[in-house]
N, C-alpha and C positions, 0 to 999 in steps of 0.2 A: 504494500500500500504506500503510495507516494505522499510526501508532505507538501506537495505543491499548493493545495488549497490553504493550508495554514500560512505558508510564506506569502501567498497572494493577499491573505487577510492582513498580515503584518505590513505589507507594502501599502495597502489601502489606508491603514491607520496612520502610517508615516506620511502619506500624501495629505491626509486630513490635517495632521499637525502642521505640516509645511504651509498649507493654505491658510490655516488659522493664524500662523505667524505673519504671513504676508498681509492678511486682512488687518492685523493689529497696527501695521505700519501705514495703513490707509493707501496702500498701493493699488488695491483692487477692491471694487465694491460689488461687482456682479460678474458672473460667468455666463455669458449668453443671456437668456431671459431670467436666470435664477440668481437670487442673492447668494453671496459667498457662504453665509451661515448655513443655508439649506444644503449646499453642496458638501460642506465640511461635515455636517451631521449625517448626511446620507452615506458618504464614503466611510466615515468612522463606524456607523451602524453595520454596514455590509462587512467591513473588515472584522469587527468583533464577532459577528455571526459566523463567519467562515472559521475563525480561530477556535471558538468554543465548540462549534459543531465537530470540527476535526478532532479536538481533544476528547469530546464525549464519545465519539465513535471508536477512537483508539482505546479508551478505557473499557468500553463495552466488549470489544474484541479481546482485550486482555483478560477480562473476567470469564468470558466464554472459553478461552484457551486454557485458563487455569482450571476451570471446572472439568474440561475434557481430559486434562492431564492428571487429575487427582486420582490417587490410588483407590481401587475398589474397597479396600479395607477401611479407609477413612470415611467413605460414604456410608458403610454399614454402621460404623461407630456413631456417626452423626444421626442416622435414622434411629438407632437404638436409644439414644439420649432423649429424643423427642418423645 
């Protein structure tokens, strides 16, 4: 599984930070028909969504892999304790 979506999310968050820094200097007020604030929020939101989704999916796969690799004896002990 590739980490490209997470790195793309980080890139979008960095782009949002850079746009916010440029906006603070009053260098730019709009990007096309949209205010810079809207573009910054949109880029940051998509970036955070990509990073968290990638991390959650990786965590889910790790738990499924650990459950598959668990020894059968451990599963019996867990079932007997319940």
